Structures are given as C-alpha cells and as structure tokens.
TIZA-563691 format. One line per 10 residues: their letters; for each residue y, z, x negated of N, C-alpha, C, CB. Coordinates in steps of 0.1 Angstrom, whole numbers, plus 5000, padded with zeros to 4 digits. Glycine has a CB too. Layout:
a	Y:Z:X:Y:Z:X:Y:Z:X:Y:Z:X; ...
***
This chain:
mrrlppltai	8078:3153:3067:8082:3147:3080:8097:3142:3080:8080:3157:3092; 8098:3130:3085:8113:3126:3084:8121:3132:3093:8114:3112:3087; 8134:3135:3090:8142:3142:3098:8147:3133:3110:8154:3146:3089; 8147:3139:3122:8151:3133:3134:8165:3139:3140:8139:3136:3145; 8172:3131:3147:8185:3135:3155:8181:3146:3163:8193:3124:3163; 8191:3154:3168:8188:3164:3179:8182:3157:3192:8202:3171:3183; 8173:3163:3198:8169:3157:3211:8179:3157:3221:8159:3164:3216; 8189:3167:3221:8200:3167:3230:8207:3153:3229:8210:3179:3228; 8209:3150:3217:8217:3138:3213:8211:3125:3219:8218:3137:3197; 8197:3124:3218:8190:3113:3223:8190:3113:3237:8176:3111:3218
eafvqvartg	8188:3124:3245:8189:3125:3259:8202:3122:3264:8186:3138:3263; 8213:3125:3257:8226:3121:3261:8228:3105:3261:8236:3129:3250; 8224:3099:3249:8224:3086:3247:8215:3078:3258:8219:3083:3234; 8203:3082:3262:8196:3074:3271:8204:3076:3285:8181:3079:3270; 8209:3088:3288:8214:3089:3302:8228:3081:3303:8216:3104:3306; 8235:3081:3293:8247:3072:3293:8244:3058:3294:8255:3074:3282; 8234:3053:3287:8228:3040:3286:8224:3035:3301:8216:3039:3276; 8217:3045:3308:8213:3042:3320:8223:3043:3332:8203:3051:3322; 8232:3050:3330:8243:3051:3340:8254:3041:3338:8248:3065:3340; 8256:3040:3324:8269:3031:3321:8282:3040:3323:8270:3018:3333
sikaasqela	8282:3053:3323:8294:3061:3325:8292:3074:3320:8298:3061:3338; 8302:3077:3312:8303:3091:3305:8303:3102:3316:8316:3093:3296; 8312:3099:3326:8313:3108:3338:8300:3110:3344:8322:3103:3348; 8293:3100:3350:8282:3102:3357:8270:3108:3349:8278:3089:3362; 8268:3105:3336:8259:3111:3327:8261:3125:3324:8259:3105:3317; 8274:3128:3324:8277:3143:3322:8274:3152:3335:8294:3145:3318; 8276:3146:3345:8272:3153:3358:8257:3155:3358:8277:3145:3370; 8249:3145:3354:8234:3146:3355:8231:3157:3345:8227:3131:3352; 8236:3157:3334:8232:3167:3324:8238:3181:3324:8234:3160:3310; 8248:3183:3334:8255:3195:3335:8263:3198:3322:8245:3206:3339
lsppalsrri	8270:3187:3317:8280:3188:3305:8293:3185:3310:8276:3178:3293; 8302:3189:3301:8316:3183:3303:8315:3169:3296:8327:3191:3296; 8324:3159:3302:8325:3146:3293:8328:3148:3279:8334:3137:3298; 8337:3157:3274:8339:3157:3260:8326:3162:3252:8350:3166:3256; 8320:3172:3258:8308:3176:3252:8297:3166:3250:8303:3188:3259; 8295:3157:3261:8286:3146:3261:8291:3135:3251:8284:3141:3275; 8303:3133:3250:8308:3122:3240:8306:3128:3226:8324:3118:3241; 8306:3141:3223:8303:3145:3210:8288:3144:3206:8307:3158:3208; 8279:3146:3215:8265:3144:3213:8263:3129:3209:8258:3147:3226; 8269:3119:3217:8268:3105:3214:8273:3102:3200:8276:3097:3223
qalerfigrp	8285:3108:3197:8290:3106:3184:8282:3110:3171:8301:3112:3183; 8275:3122:3175:8266:3128:3166:8254:3119:3163:8262:3142:3170; 8248:3113:3174:8238:3103:3172:8243:3090:3164:8232:3098:3186; 8254:3086:3167:8260:3074:3160:8262:3077:3145:8273:3069:3166; 8266:3089:3143:8269:3092:3127:8254:3094:3121:8280:3107:3125; 8245:3100:3129:8232:3101:3122:8226:3087:3119:8222:3108:3130; 8227:3076:3128:8222:3065:3126:8230:3055:3118:8219:3060:3137; 8243:3058:3118:8252:3051:3108:8258:3039:3114:8245:3047:3095; 8258:3038:3128:8265:3025:3133:8269:3029:3149:8254:3011:3132; 8277:3023:3156:8280:3025:3168:8269:3019:3177:8292:3020:3170
lferrhqavv	8268:3026:3189:8257:3021:3198:8264:3015:3211:8246:3034:3202; 8277:3020:3214:8283:3014:3226:8296:3006:3224:8285:3026:3235; 8299:2998:3232:8312:2992:3235:8320:3002:3244:8311:2977:3241; 8332:3007:3239:8339:3015:3248:8349:3006:3255:8345:3027:3241; 8349:3007:3270:8357:3000:3277:8366:3009:3287:8350:2992:3284; 8376:3004:3295:8384:3014:3301:8377:3022:3310:8396:3008:3308; 8368:3016:3319:8362:3024:3331:8347:3028:3328:8362:3015:3345; 8342:3021:3315:8328:3023:3313:8324:3022:3299:8319:3014:3322; 8312:3026:3296:8307:3022:3281:8294:3013:3284:8302:3036:3272; 8293:3004:3274:8283:2994:3276:8274:2992:3262:8289:2981:3281
lnadgerllq	8262:2992:3263:8255:2991:3251:8258:2979:3243:8240:2992:3254; 8259:2980:3229:8260:2970:3221:8246:2964:3218:8267:2973:3209; 8245:2956:3208:8230:2950:3205:8222:2961:3199:8231:2939:3194; 8228:2969:3190:8221:2981:3184:8217:2991:3193:8228:2986:3175; 8226:2993:3203:8222:3004:3214:8211:2998:3222:8234:3008:3225; 8211:2986:3227:8200:2979:3235:8187:2981:3228:8203:2964:3237; 8187:2978:3214:8173:2979:3207:8169:2992:3206:8174:2974:3193; 8178:3002:3204:8174:3017:3203:8169:3022:3216:8186:3025:3200; 8176:3017:3227:8171:3021:3240:8157:3017:3243:8179:3016:3251; 8155:3004:3240:8142:2999:3244:8130:3007:3235:8141:2982:3242
qiapaldqls	8133:3011:3224:8124:3018:3217:8121:3033:3221:8128:3018:3203; 8133:3041:3224:8132:3056:3226:8131:3059:3240:8143:3063:3219; 8136:3052:3250:8135:3055:3263:8122:3057:3269:8140:3047:3270; 8111:3048:3265:8099:3052:3271:8093:3065:3265:8090:3042:3269; 8095:3066:3251:8089:3078:3246:8097:3090:3250:8089:3078:3231; 8109:3091:3254:8115:3102:3260:8110:3106:3274:8130:3099:3260; 8106:3095:3281:8101:3096:3295:8087:3102:3294:8100:3083:3302; 8079:3097:3284:8066:3104:3282:8067:3119:3278:8059:3096:3271; 8076:3122:3270:8078:3136:3266:8082:3143:3277:8089:3137:3255; 8090:3138:3287:8094:3145:3298:8082:3148:3307:8105:3138:3306
davevmtsnt	8073:3138:3309:8061:3139:3318:8052:3149:3312:8053:3126:3320; 8051:3149:3298:8041:3157:3292:8046:3172:3293:8039:3153:3277; 8059:3175:3292:8064:3189:3295:8063:3193:3309:8079:3190:3291; 8063:3183:3319:8064:3187:3333:8049:3190:3335:8070:3175:3342; 8040:3183:3332:8026:3186:3333:8022:3201:3328:8018:3175:3326; 8026:3202:3316:8023:3215:3309:8028:3227:3316:8029:3215:3294; 8041:3225:3321:8047:3237:3327:8044:3239:3343:8062:3236:3326; 8036:3229:3348:8033:3230:3362:8022:3240:3363:8030:3216:3369; 8022:3247:3374:8010:3257:3377:8001:3251:3386:8015:3270:3383; 8002:3237:3390:7993:3231:3398:7991:3217:3395:7997:3232:3412
dvlrlrlgil	7980:3210:3400:7979:3195:3397:7987:3188:3407:7964:3189:3397; 7994:3194:3418:8000:3187:3427:8015:3183:3422:8000:3195:3439; 8019:3170:3423:8032:3166:3422:8038:3166:3435:8034:3154:3415; 8052:3171:3436:8059:3172:3448:8072:3163:3448:8061:3186:3452; 8073:3156:3457:8087:3149:3460:8094:3153:3472:8084:3133:3461; 8106:3156:3469:8115:3160:3483:8121:3148:3487:8127:3171:3481; 8118:3142:3498:8123:3128:3502:8132:3131:3514:8111:3117:3504; 8144:3125:3514:8151:3124:3525:8150:3110:3531:8165:3127:3522; 8148:3110:3545:8145:3096:3551:8150:3096:3566:8129:3092:3550; 8153:3086:3572:8155:3084:3585:8143:3083:3593:8164:3073:3587
plyasqrlfp	8142:3091:3604:8128:3092:3611:8123:3077:3614:8130:3101:3626; 8131:3069:3620:8127:3056:3624:8121:3048:3613:8137:3049:3629; 8126:3047:3601:8122:3041:3591:8108:3047:3586:8131:3043:3581; 8108:3059:3586:8096:3068:3582:8084:3063:3592:8100:3085:3584; 8086:3064:3604:8075:3060:3614:8072:3047:3614:8079:3063:3628; 8082:3037:3612:8079:3023:3614:8074:3017:3601:8089:3015:3619; 8080:3020:3589:8077:3014:3576:8069:3022:3566:8089:3010:3570; 8074:3035:3565:8067:3043:3555:8054:3049:3558:8075:3052:3551; 8052:3055:3569:8042:3062:3572:8028:3054:3574:8046:3069:3584; 8029:3041:3581:8018:3033:3581:8012:3029:3568:8021:3023:3588
rlpelrakhp	8020:3030:3556:8016:3027:3542:8012:3039:3535:8027:3022:3535; 8015:3050:3539:8013:3064:3531:7997:3065:3527:8018:3078:3539; 7988:3061:3536:7973:3063:3530:7972:3055:3517:7962:3057:3541; 7978:3043:3516:7977:3035:3503:7983:3044:3492:7984:3021:3504; 7994:3050:3494:8000:3058:3483:7991:3070:3480:8016:3063:3487; 7985:3077:3489:7977:3088:3487:7965:3083:3479:7972:3094:3500; 7959:3070:3483:7946:3067:3476:7950:3063:3461:7939:3055:3484; 7963:3058:3459:7966:3055:3445:7970:3067:3438:7976:3044:3444; 7978:3076:3444:7983:3088:3437:7980:3101:3445:7999:3086:3435; 7966:3106:3445:7963:3117:3454:7969:3129:3449:7948:3119:3454
elhldvdtaq	7976:3130:3438:7982:3142:3433:7996:3144:3439:7982:3143:3417; 8002:3131:3444:8015:3131:3449:8017:3136:3463:8021:3118:3448; 8025:3146:3466:8026:3150:3481:8042:3148:3483:8020:3166:3484; 8045:3147:3495:8059:3144:3500:8063:3157:3509:8059:3130:3508; 8075:3162:3506:8083:3171:3515:8093:3161:3521:8090:3184:3508; 8090:3159:3535:8099:3149:3543:8110:3156:3550:8091:3141:3553; 8122:3152:3547:8135:3157:3552:8142:3147:3561:8144:3161:3540; 8144:3148:3573:8150:3140:3581:8164:3142:3586:8143:3139:3590; 8170:3152:3578:8184:3156:3583:8194:3145:3577:8188:3172:3577; 8205:3146:3583:8215:3136:3579:8222:3140:3565:8226:3136:3591
hglarlgegl	8229:3130:3561:8237:3131:3548:8227:3134:3535:8248:3144:3549; 8217:3125:3536:8208:3128:3525:8213:3124:3512:8195:3119:3527; 8223:3114:3510:8228:3109:3498:8236:3121:3491:8237:3098:3500; 8242:3128:3499:8252:3139:3495:8244:3150:3491:8261:3143:3506; 8231:3151:3495:8223:3163:3491:8213:3160:3478:8215:3167:3503; 8215:3148:3473:8206:3145:3462:8208:3155:3450:8208:3129:3458; 8198:3160:3445:8199:3170:3434:8202:3185:3438:8210:3166:3425; 8204:3186:3452:8205:3198:3459:8197:3199:3471:8218:3200:3463; 8184:3199:3469:8174:3200:3478:8166:3188:3481:8178:3204:3489; 8170:3177:3475:8162:3162:3476:8163:3155:3463:8169:3151:3488
davialarei	8150:3151:3460:8149:3144:3448:8152:3130:3449:8138:3145:3442; 8150:3123:3462:8153:3110:3464:8155:3108:3479:8142:3101:3458; 8161:3096:3483:8162:3093:3497:8161:3079:3499:8175:3097:3503; 8156:3076:3511:8157:3062:3516:8167:3063:3528:8141:3056:3521; 8178:3056:3525:8190:3057:3532:8194:3044:3538:8201:3061:3523; 8202:3045:3549:8207:3033:3556:8222:3032:3554:8204:3033:3572; 8227:3021:3545:8240:3022:3541:8245:3008:3539:8242:3030:3528; 8259:3004:3537:8263:2992:3532:8262:2991:3518:8275:2990:3536; 8265:3001:3511:8263:3000:3496:8262:3015:3491:8275:2991:3489; 8256:3017:3480:8255:3030:3474:8264:3033:3462:8240:3031:3470
dpalyarrld	8268:3046:3461:8277:3048:3451:8271:3045:3438:8281:3062:3451; 8279:3037:3428:8275:3033:3417:8271:3042:3407:8283:3027:3413; 8274:3055:3409:8269:3067:3400:8255:3070:3402:8277:3079:3403; 8250:3066:3413:8236:3068:3416:8226:3056:3412:8234:3070:3432; 8213:3059:3410:8204:3047:3410:8201:3042:3423:8190:3050:3402; 8201:3029:3426:8198:3025:3439:8190:3011:3438:8211:3024:3446; 8181:3010:3448:8174:2997:3449:8174:2994:3464:8157:2997:3442; 8178:2982:3467:8178:2977:3481:8164:2974:3485:8188:2965:3483; 8160:2978:3497:8146:2976:3503:8146:2965:3512:8141:2988:3509; 8157:2960:3519:8155:2950:3527:8170:2945:3530:8147:2955:3540
rnqvyvigak	8168:2932:3538:8181:2926:3543:8177:2923:3558:8187:2912:3534; 8187:2925:3567:8183:2924:3581:8193:2916:3590:8180:2938:3586; 8190:2914:3601:8199:2909:3612:8201:2919:3623:8193:2896:3618; 8213:2918:3629:8217:2927:3641:8211:2919:3651:8233:2929:3643; 8202:2927:3660:8198:2922:3673:8204:2930:3684:8183:2922:3674; 8207:2924:3695:8210:2930:3708:8198:2932:3716:8220:2921:3716; 8194:2945:3718:8182:2950:3723:8184:2957:3738:8175:2959:3712; 8177:2951:3746:8178:2958:3761:8166:2958:3769:8188:2950:3769; 8165:2963:3780:8154:2965:3789:8150:2951:3794:8158:2975:3801; 8138:2949:3795:8133:2935:3800:8139:2932:3814:8117:2934:3800
slrdgpdpvv	8141:2943:3821:8147:2940:3834:8160:2934:3834:8149:2952:3842; 8167:2936:3824:8180:2930:3823:8180:2914:3822:8187:2936:3811; 8170:2910:3815:8168:2896:3813:8161:2890:3825:8161:2894:3801; 8152:2897:3832:8143:2892:3842:8146:2896:3856:8132:2896:3839; 8157:2904:3857:8161:2910:3870:8168:2900:3878:8169:2922:3869; 8173:2904:3890:8180:2895:3899:8194:2890:3895:8182:2902:3913; 8201:2898:3885:8213:2894:3879:8212:2893:3864:8223:2902:3883; 8203:2884:3859:8199:2884:3845:8212:2884:3835:8190:2871:3843; 8211:2892:3825:8221:2891:3815:8217:2879:3804:8222:2905:3807; 8225:2869:3806:8221:2858:3796:8232:2853:3788:8217:2846:3804
rpeqlaglta	8246:2858:3792:8257:2855:3784:8262:2867:3778:8267:2848:3790; 8268:2865:3765:8274:2877:3758:8285:2882:3765:8278:2873:3744; 8293:2875:3773:8303:2881:3781:8301:2892:3790:8310:2872:3788; 8287:2891:3795:8283:2900:3804:8282:2915:3798:8272:2896:3809; 8282:2916:3785:8282:2929:3779:8295:2937:3784:8282:2928:3763; 8304:2931:3788:8316:2940:3791:8314:2949:3802:8328:2931:3794; 8304:2946:3810:8299:2956:3821:8288:2966:3817:8294:2948:3832; 8284:2967:3804:8274:2973:3800:8277:2984:3788:8264:2963:3796; 8268:2994:3787:8272:3004:3775:8265:3000:3763:8269:3020:3778; 8273:3000:3752:8266:2996:3738:8261:3010:3732:8277:2987:3727
lvhrempdtf	8249:3009:3727:8244:3021:3719:8243:3017:3705:8230:3024:3723; 8249:3026:3698:8252:3025:3683:8247:3037:3676:8267:3022:3680; 8240:3034:3664:8236:3045:3656:8247:3050:3646:8223:3041:3648; 8248:3063:3644:8259:3069:3636:8258:3066:3622:8259:3084:3636; 8246:3061:3617:8245:3055:3603:8248:3041:3602:8232:3056:3598; 8252:3035:3614:8254:3020:3615:8266:3017:3623:8243:3012:3620; 8276:3023:3621:8288:3024:3631:8294:3009:3633:8300:3033:3624; 8292:3000:3624:8299:2986:3625:8289:2976:3631:8303:2982:3610; 8277:2978:3635:8268:2970:3640:8274:2961:3652:8255:2978:3644; 8281:2968:3662:8286:2961:3671:8298:2953:3669:8289:2969:3679
sawrlaagls	8306:2958:3661:8318:2950:3658:8313:2937:3649:8330:2960:3650; 8304:2939:3640:8298:2928:3632:8293:2917:3640:8287:2933:3623; 8284:2921:3651:8278:2913:3660:8289:2905:3669:8269:2921:3669; 8298:2912:3673:8309:2907:3682:8316:2897:3674:8319:2918:3687; 8321:2899:3663:8328:2890:3654:8319:2879:3650:8334:2897:3642; 8307:2879:3646:8299:2868:3645:8296:2859:3657:8287:2872:3640; 8297:2866:3668:8294:2858:3681:8307:2851:3687:8289:2868:3692; 8318:2853:3679:8331:2847:3684:8336:2853:3696:8329:2833:3687; 8334:2867:3697:8339:2875:3709:8347:2887:3704:8327:2881:3718; 8357:2884:3695:8364:2895:3690:8371:2904:3699:8374:2891:3681
dleplaidhf	8374:2899:3712:8381:2907:3722:8371:2914:3732:8390:2898:3730; 8358:2912:3731:8349:2917:3740:8348:2932:3739:8335:2911:3737; 8349:2940:3748:8348:2954:3749:8338:2958:3759:8360:2959:3753; 8328:2966:3755:8317:2971:3764:8323:2981:3773:8305:2977:3757; 8316:2984:3784:8319:2995:3794:8321:3008:3786:8308:2996:3805; 8313:3011:3775:8315:3023:3768:8306:3021:3755:8310:3037:3776; 8308:3029:3745:8300:3030:3733:8294:3044:3731:8309:3026:3720; 8280:3045:3733:8273:3057:3732:8267:3058:3717:8263:3058:3742; 8269:3069:3710:8264:3070:3696:8252:3080:3696:8275:3074:3685; 8243:3076:3687:8230:3083:3685:8228:3085:3670:8218:3075:3690
dsgalmleaa	8222:3097:3667:8216:3100:3654:8201:3097:3653:8218:3113:3651; 8195:3090:3662:8179:3088:3662:8177:3075:3668:8170:3098:3672; 8173:3066:3659:8169:3051:3662:8158:3052:3673:8164:3042:3648; 8149:3061:3672:8137:3062:3681:8143:3064:3696:8127:3074:3677; 8153:3073:3697:8159:3076:3710:8168:3065:3715:8166:3089:3709; 8174:3057:3705:8181:3046:3709:8173:3035:3717:8187:3040:3698; 8160:3033:3710:8152:3024:3716:8147:3028:3729:8141:3021:3708; 8145:3042:3730:8140:3046:3744:8151:3046:3753:8134:3061:3743; 8164:3049:3749:8176:3048:3760:8176:3032:3764:8191:3052:3753; 8174:3023:3755:8176:3009:3759:8163:3006:3768:8177:2998:3746
aqglgiafmh	8151:3011:3766:8142:3008:3773:8141:3012:3789:8132:3012:3767; 8150:3024:3789:8152:3031:3802:8165:3025:3809:8153:3047:3800; 8171:3015:3804:8181:3007:3810:8195:3015:3809:8178:3004:3825; 8196:3024:3799:8208:3032:3797:8220:3025:3789:8204:3045:3791; 8215:3014:3784:8225:3007:3775:8219:2996:3767:8232:3016:3767; 8227:2989:3759:8223:2978:3750:8224:2982:3737:8230:2966:3753; 8212:2983:3729:8211:2988:3716:8215:2978:3705:8198:2994:3713; 8223:2981:3697:8227:2971:3685:8221:2977:3672:8245:2969:3684; 8208:2971:3669:8200:2976:3659:8195:2965:3651:8189:2983:3665; 8187:2968:3641:8181:2957:3632:8170:2951:3637:8176:2962:3619
ashfedahdd	8167:2938:3634:8156:2930:3639:8143:2938:3635:8156:2914:3633; 8142:2944:3624:8129:2951:3622:8127:2962:3631:8128:2956:3609; 8138:2969:3634:8136:2980:3643:8129:2975:3657:8150:2987:3645; 8133:2963:3661:8128:2958:3674:8114:2954:3673:8137:2947:3679; 8112:2946:3662:8099:2940:3659:8088:2951:3656:8100:2931:3648; 8091:2961:3650:8082:2972:3645:8080:2981:3657:8088:2981:3633; 8089:2981:3668:8086:2990:3679:8074:2986:3688:8098:2991:3687; 8072:2973:3687:8060:2967:3697:8061:2974:3711:8044:2969:3691; 8073:2972:3716:8075:2980:3730:8078:2968:3740:8087:2991:3729; 8067:2967:3749:8068:2955:3758:8080:2958:3768:8054:2954:3767
rlvrlfdisv	8086:2968:3768:8097:2971:3778:8110:2965:3773:8099:2986:3780; 8110:2962:3761:8121:2957:3754:8122:2942:3752:8122:2964:3741; 8135:2937:3751:8136:2923:3748:8147:2921:3739:8137:2914:3760; 8148:2911:3733:8160:2907:3725:8170:2899:3734:8156:2898:3712; 8182:2902:3736:8191:2895:3743:8200:2885:3734:8201:2905:3751; 8201:2873:3737:8210:2864:3732:8204:2859:3717:8224:2870:3731; 8203:2845:3715:8197:2841:3704:8208:2838:3694:8188:2829:3707; 8215:2848:3689:8227:2848:3679:8223:2854:3667:8239:2855:3685; 8223:2847:3655:8219:2852:3643:8231:2860:3637:8213:2841:3635; 8230:2872:3633:8242:2880:3627:8235:2888:3617:8250:2890:3638
espysywfac	8239:2885:3603:8236:2892:3592:8241:2907:3594:8241:2885:3580; 8232:2916:3591:8237:2931:3591:8243:2934:3580:8226:2942:3593; 8255:2943:3581:8262:2948:3570:8254:2958:3563:8274:2953:3574; 8244:2963:3569:8236:2975:3564:8222:2971:3559:8233:2986:3577; 8218:2979:3549:8204:2977:3543:8199:2992:3541:8204:2968:3527; 8186:2992:3540:8178:3005:3536:8178:3004:3521:8163:3007:3543; 8181:3016:3515:8181:3017:3500:8173:3029:3496:8194:3018:3494; 8165:3027:3485:8161:3039:3477:8172:3043:3468:8148:3037:3467; 8173:3055:3468:8185:3061:3458:8180:3074:3454:8200:3062:3465; 8184:3077:3441:8183:3090:3435:8194:3090:3423:8168:3092:3431
rpraltqrpv	8194:3103:3419:8202:3104:3406:8196:3097:3394:8204:3120:3403; 8203:3091:3386:8196:3083:3376:8186:3092:3368:8207:3077:3366; 8189:3103:3364:8181:3112:3356:8167:3116:3364:8189:3125:3353; 8168:3114:3378:8156:3118:3386:8145:3108:3382:8159:3118:3403; 8147:3096:3378:8138:3086:3376:8129:3090:3364:8145:3073:3374; 8134:3098:3356:8125:3104:3346:8114:3115:3350:8133:3110:3335; 8116:3119:3362:8106:3128:3367:8095:3122:3373:8112:3136:3377; 8083:3125:3370:8070:3119:3374:8069:3116:3390:8059:3129:3370; 8071:3127:3398:8070:3123:3412:8079:3113:3417:8072:3135:3418; 8092:3112:3412:8101:3102:3416:8097:3089:3411:8114:3104:3412
klfhdwlidt	8093:3088:3398:8089:3075:3392:8078:3070:3399:8086:3077:3378; 8066:3077:3404:8055:3072:3408:8058:3067:3423:8044:3082:3407; 8066:3075:3431:8070:3069:3443:8077:3058:3443:8078:3078:3449; 8088:3057:3435:8097:3046:3435:8089:3033:3430:8109:3048:3425; 8080:3034:3420:8072:3022:3417:8064:3017:3427:8064:3024:3406; 8056:3027:3433:8047:3023:3446:8057:3016:3457:8040:3038:3452; 8068:3022:3461:8076:3017:3471:8081:3003:3468:8088:3025:3473; 8085:3000:3456:8090:2986:3452:8078:2976:3453:8097:2986:3437; 8067:2981:3448:8055:2971:3448:8050:2969:3462:8043:2978:3438; 8052:2979:3471:8044:2978:3483:8053:2974:3494:8037:2990:3486
ivepgv	8065:2979:3496:8074:2977:3508:8085:2969:3507:8078:2990:3514; 8091:2967:3495:8103:2960:3494:8100:2945:3498:8108:2962:3480; 8107:2940:3506:8106:2926:3512:8108:2915:3501:8116:2925:3523; 8100:2904:3501:8102:2894:3490:8117:2888:3490:8092:2882:3491; 8122:2885:3478:8134:2880:3477:8146:2891:3478:8136:2870:3487; 8143:2902:3482:8154:2913:3482:8159:2916:3468:8149:2926:3488
***
C-alpha cells in the first residue's frame, strides 16, 4: 500500500483552502495558527511542492493546490459522512437551525414538506432566539440570518434581495385624512425591527427626505408583531416587500410608490467546517435549490 500523508495534514489543507485564512481555519479545527501552519508545511514537504501563495492577510491556492483540492476534498467529505453514519446511534440526522420567526413562517415552513419528502432522515431543531450568528458552533449548526453582510470567516450564501416598503393599516390610506404624501410621516410612529435598524433611514434618504423625523420610532424583535402593530394602526412599519406580500393580510397596504433597495438580505450562514457535516450539507443544498430567488 502506498504511503499517505497524515489525515490531519489533509484536513488542515482543505480547511485553509475553503476559508482562505490560517486564522479562520485554526479556529475551526481548534488549533493554534502555528500548529496549523506546521501541518500545511508537512503536507507540502510530503508532496514536494508548495500549495498556497502566501499573502499579507490571506493564503490563496496556487495551481497545484487547486488541483489537489478538487481531487481530495470530495473524498474527505465522503469519509466524514461515513464516520458520522457509523458513529450515530440512530438513522435520524439532526440540524440545529437558528432562524427569525417571520422568515420561518413565511418562507421556510411552507416548503418543509418538500424537504421531508426528499430527506426523511433529516430533522430540524428550530431556534428563534436572537444573535444566531454569534452562537454558531455553540448550540447552532447553521443560521438563516438577516444582515447587511456576513463575517468573511464564515461560509455565507445570500438568499434574497429586497426592497423596503412602508406598510400601514388600510384605514390610513382610505380614511378621512388619507396618508398619501411621505411628509405626513412626521405625525406618525415608525416601527423598525432590531435586526434592520437602518431601514427607516435608508428609505428616508432614497425618498429625498433626509430631514424627515417621525413622531417616534418603536423597535421590535418580532416581524410578525410589527405587522400586527401596523394592522392595528399603532404605527408605520418599515419592512421588506416580501414580508408584506407573504403576509396576505387585507388589513395592510403599502404606502407610497417609492422604490428603495434594502441594505439587508437574508443569508444562510455556518462555519466553513460545518459544510462537511451531512445534516448541514443536505439542508444547504436543498435550501439553495428550492428557496433562493433567481439571480441572487
């Protein structure tokens, strides 16, 4: 049998190649950066050629490194899956998923029967608590987060692009003193989600009303409660077009025909190493194939 390099060196190589960072890879593998670098160097000595170009803030695969990654990364993932299956005491695969409740109810849950039909062995533990990105690897395997951008040390895939809508009760548009001009917001309360603090300021700037101040700004950590508050006439919600459209609530209307691109998107995110885990990989691939909007 031909001699092989240490598996730990191969694992280190694949992790650095996927993250593009010694620091990020060392955190994933629970190693110090010098220890990880020694494993990479050991693999390069074994092969007899360098595999990376060393740059100031990153390491980048060279041509030999790219060729090696293409050949061994799938094999390493298969090995990881095989070990996971053999060490599991059950046929159930479990994913600990952090997600905002409104996205879960509007976008994910209506499609979950498709996921169950395709992968009946995959089960989700759903966590709707805040700060999901910060808890990756510590209670969560993956998250669907609402953010401007994702830490480059994480693996991330954008799920949508959206517009900011001004959403209010139908009575505000159809009542005796209809709200038809953006300047009228000065007498109303703005409702803003804590995960999307800049929606109002982004909309105000795009509308050319940089000096406009609402009567007050009330903050929510629940999109569903924001929509209900708006429907009850408690304020004007600054939310995504998809939130309004998927609500199918006849009590709500979009105020003002002003197109404003949202600075926020929904993202799938996990630690790079988590993509080698079968539950994360199955859910990720299904999510991208099923829910991601065209052109994103």
